[in-house]
C-alpha positions in Angstrom: 34.0 -16.9 -137.2 35.8 -18.1 -140.2 37.2 -15.7 -142.7 34.4 -16.3 -145.0 31.6 -15.8 -142.4 33.3 -12.5 -141.4 33.1 -11.4 -145.1 29.6 -12.3 -145.6 28.5 -10.9 -142.2 30.4 -7.4 -143.1 29.0 -7.4 -146.8 25.3 -7.8 -145.3 25.9 -5.4 -142.5 26.9 -2.6 -145.1 24.1 -3.5 -147.7 21.4 -3.1 -144.9 23.0 0.2 -143.7 23.0 1.7 -147.3 19.2 1.0 -147.2 19.1 3.5 -144.4 21.9 5.8 -145.0 21.8 6.3 -148.8 24.9 7.6 -150.7 27.4 7.5 -147.9 29.4 4.2 -148.3 32.7 5.4 -147.4 31.3 7.1 -144.2 29.6 3.9 -143.4 32.7 1.9 -144.0 34.9 4.0 -141.9 32.1 4.2 -139.1 31.9 0.4 -139.1 35.9 0.1 -138.9 35.6 2.2 -135.7 33.2 0.0 -134.1 34.6 -3.7 -135.4 38.0 -2.4 -134.3 36.9 -1.9 -130.8 36.9 2.1 -130.9 34.6 5.0 -130.5 33.3 7.5 -132.9 32.5 11.2 -133.1 30.2 12.5 -135.7 30.6 16.2 -136.2 28.5 18.2 -138.8 25.5 20.2 -139.3 22.0 19.4 -138.2 19.9 17.0 -140.5 22.5 14.9 -142.2 21.9 11.9 -140.5 24.2 11.6 -137.4 21.5 10.3 -135.1 20.1 8.0 -137.8 23.4 6.4 -138.2 23.8 5.5 -134.7 20.3 4.2 -134.4 21.0 2.2 -137.6 24.2 0.4 -136.2 22.0 -0.7 -133.3 19.4 -2.3 -135.2 21.6 -4.0 -137.7 24.1 -5.2 -135.4 21.4 -6.5 -133.0 23.1 -4.6 -130.0 21.4 -2.8 -127.0 21.1 0.7 -127.9 20.8 3.6 -125.6 20.7 7.3 -126.2 21.6 10.4 -123.6 20.6 13.8 -124.7 23.6 15.7 -123.4 22.4 19.0 -121.9 24.0 21.6 -119.2 22.1 20.0 -116.3 23.2 16.6 -116.8 25.6 15.3 -114.1 27.9 12.2 -114.2 25.6 9.9 -112.4 22.9 10.6 -115.1 25.2 8.6 -117.4 27.3 6.1 -115.3 24.7 5.3 -112.5 24.7 5.9 -108.8 24.7 4.0 -105.4 21.4 4.2 -103.8 20.0 3.2 -100.2 17.6 0.0 -100.5 15.3 0.4 -97.4 13.8 -3.2 -97.6 17.2 -4.6 -97.8 18.9 -2.0 -95.4 21.9 -2.2 -98.0 23.4 0.3 -100.8 22.9 -1.0 -104.2 24.6 0.3 -107.3 21.8 1.5 -109.9 23.6 1.2 -113.4 23.0 4.1 -115.6 22.6 4.2 -119.5 26.2 3.6 -120.0 25.6 0.0 -119.4 24.6 -1.0 -123.1 26.3 -2.1 -126.2 25.8 1.1 -128.2 25.6 4.6 -126.5 24.7 7.7 -128.3 26.1 10.5 -126.5 23.8 13.2 -128.5 25.3 16.7 -128.8 28.1 15.6 -126.4 29.5 19.3 -126.1 26.5 20.8 -124.6 27.2 19.3 -121.2 29.8 20.4 -118.7 33.3 19.3 -118.8 32.7 17.4 -115.5 29.9 15.4 -117.2 31.9 14.8 -120.4 34.7 13.3 -118.2 32.3 10.8 -116.8 33.1 8.7 -120.0 36.7 8.8 -119.8 36.9 5.5 -117.7 34.1 3.9 -119.6 35.5 4.7 -123.1 39.0 3.4 -122.3 38.8 0.9 -119.6 35.3 -0.4 -120.4 34.2 -0.2 -116.7 32.7 2.0 -114.2 34.0 2.7 -110.9 31.8 3.8 -108.1 32.3 3.7 -104.3 35.2 1.8 -104.4 34.0 -1.0 -106.8 34.2 -1.4 -110.4 31.7 -2.5 -112.8 32.3 -4.0 -116.1 30.5 -2.8 -119.1 29.0 -5.0 -121.9 30.6 -6.3 -125.0 30.9 -5.0 -127.4 30.8 -1.5 -126.2 30.7 1.5 -128.6 30.3 5.1 -127.9 28.9 7.4 -130.5 29.1 10.9 -130.0 27.5 13.7 -132.1 28.0 17.4 -132.0 27.3 20.3 -134.3 30.4 22.4 -135.3 28.7 25.7 -136.2 26.3 26.3 -133.0 29.0 27.2 -130.1 26.5 29.0 -127.8 26.0 27.0 -124.8 28.3 24.4 -125.7 31.5 23.2 -123.9 34.5 22.2 -126.5 35.5 18.5 -125.7 38.8 18.5 -123.9 41.8 16.8 -125.5 41.6 13.6 -123.3 38.1 13.1 -124.4 38.8 13.6 -128.2 41.9 11.4 -128.0 39.4 8.5 -126.8 37.3 8.6 -129.9 39.1 6.5 -132.3 37.6 8.5 -135.4 36.1 11.6 -136.2 33.6 11.7 -139.2 31.5 14.5 -141.0 29.0 12.9 -142.9 28.2 15.9 -145.0 25.3 16.7 -147.3 24.2 13.9 -149.8 24.6 14.2 -153.5 22.1 15.5 -155.6 21.1 11.9 -156.9 21.3 10.4 -153.3 19.1 13.0 -151.9 16.6 12.3 -154.6 16.8 8.6 -153.9 16.1 9.6 -150.2 13.2 11.4 -151.3 11.7 8.8 -153.5 12.5 5.7 -151.2 11.7 7.2 -147.9 9.6 10.4 -148.5 12.2 12.1 -146.2 11.7 9.3 -143.4 14.7 7.8 -141.7 13.9 4.1 -143.2 14.8 2.8 -139.8 11.5 0.9 -139.5 12.5 -1.6 -142.4 16.0 -2.1 -140.8 16.8 -5.9 -140.3 19.0 -7.3 -137.6 21.9 -9.1 -139.5 24.2 -10.3 -136.6 24.3 -10.6 -133.0 26.3 -8.7 -130.4 28.7 -11.9 -130.0 29.3 -11.7 -133.7 30.5 -8.6 -133.5 32.9 -9.5 -130.8 34.1 -12.4 -132.9 34.5 -10.1 -136.1 36.7 -7.8 -133.7 38.8 -10.6 -132.6 39.4 -11.7 -136.3 40.2 -8.2 -137.3 43.0 -7.9 -134.5 44.7 -10.7 -136.2 45.1 -9.3 -139.4 48.5 -9.1 -140.8 50.5 -5.7 -141.0 53.6 -5.7 -142.5 56.8 -4.0 -141.4 56.4 -1.5 -144.1 52.7 -0.6 -143.1 53.6 -0.3 -139.5 56.7 1.8 -140.2 54.4 4.1 -142.3 52.0 4.5 -139.5 54.8 5.6 -137.3 56.3 8.0 -139.6 52.8 9.7 -140.2 52.2 10.0 -136.6 55.5 11.1 -135.5 55.3 13.8 -138.3 52.2 15.5 -136.6 54.7 16.0 -133.5 57.2 17.9 -135.4 54.9 19.6 -138.0 55.5 23.5 -137.6 51.9 24.4 -137.4 51.0 21.7 -134.8 51.4 22.6 -131.3 50.5 19.1 -130.1 50.7 16.1 -132.3 48.9 12.7 -132.1 49.5 10.7 -129.1 50.6 6.7 -129.1 46.9 6.1 -128.9 46.5 7.8 -131.9 49.0 5.4 -133.4 47.0 2.4 -132.2 43.9 3.9 -133.4 45.4 4.2 -137.0 46.6 0.6 -136.9 43.4 -0.8 -135.8 41.3 1.2 -138.2 43.6 0.2 -141.1 43.2 -3.3 -140.1 39.4 -3.3 -140.0 39.2 -1.3 -143.3 41.4 -4.0 -145.0 38.9 -6.7 -143.9 35.9 -4.6 -145.0 37.6 -4.1 -148.6 37.9 -8.0 -148.5 41.6 -8.5 -147.5 43.5 -10.2 -144.8 46.4 -7.9 -144.8 46.9 -4.0 -144.6 48.0 -1.9 -147.7 49.4 1.7 -147.3 46.2 2.7 -149.1 44.3 1.8 -146.1 46.4 3.7 -143.9 46.0 6.8 -146.1 42.3 6.4 -146.3 42.0 6.3 -142.5 44.6 9.0 -141.7 42.5 12.0 -141.9 39.4 10.6 -139.9 41.7 9.1 -137.1 44.4 11.9 -136.7 43.0 15.2 -137.6 40.8 15.5 -134.4 43.8 15.0 -132.2 45.9 17.7 -133.4 46.1 20.9 -131.5 47.1 23.5 -133.9 48.9 27.0 -133.3 46.6 29.9 -132.9 47.9 31.6 -135.8 47.3 28.7 -138.2 43.7 28.4 -137.3 43.1 32.0 -137.8 44.1 31.5 -141.6 41.4 28.8 -141.7 43.6 25.7 -141.6 42.2 22.7 -139.8 43.7 19.3 -138.7 42.5 17.7 -142.1 44.6 20.2 -144.1 47.7 19.3 -142.3 47.0 15.5 -142.5 46.5 16.0 -146.3 49.7 17.8 -146.5 51.7 15.1 -144.3 50.1 12.3 -146.6 51.9 14.0 -149.5 55.2 14.6 -147.7 55.8 11.4 -145.9 57.1 8.5 -147.9 55.4 5.1 -147.7 58.7 3.2 -147.7 61.0 5.5 -145.8 63.0 7.0 -148.8 62.7 10.6 -150.0 59.3 11.5 -151.5 59.4 12.9 -154.9 
């Protein structure tokens, strides 16, 4: 796709999404940047703020195949990835693909399943393939996992392990809508999701083409060095036990590229990096126990580092 075609497609996608998710332009831009840059998205917030609706909207607007898995304690890995079964008619063993063989997979309430089941997504999310009985099966392109979890309801849940969290390029909290946005929701949708009126804007192959275009966006030496300083600062921060990994550096790099394109540019600014830093890095940090007792979370740490780490490598005033 040409630059003009990419810009038009992104503008149309966001316009259509805003008809469904009202008053959350920044959330939509960041979520779209995760998809277009080839990452995965974790939505963490209280019930009823539109996490599932947002995931479904992405499937409808992008023209992608969409499947939903409700994660429960009795779910097993083969329920997600598939399993090998015996075909009596052919006297052979055949692989029956699971719901992960789709373009967009909604892992709803992902932290309600056991760590063993959660781990079934590790290979899928990183390598875009499923291994079974000594064979590997490639997943569709694009492949985008949207996980949801409720941060306030801990009974019957299993916290996501660090390796799983690190594979989510971004963690977003949609939050409650503003008063005028909530009023607009009631007036235009009567409390309904608005999904029935959603239009397909692009096709799956267009998403792949846009992703390829985004990966070619220029990131200057200054911007790249700023990403490195921010990520490395998380590793020496006194309140952090374990900082962001190199995967976090790559995630911030790619997310900044995608946001630049969404903003109508073909180059990355430091402001793009600052805008994405909290959503990309905060959930990757493991804080020291005494810090969490004082109510400090990963986003507070990233906000502090954004104030302390200079853009150009010089001393911050």
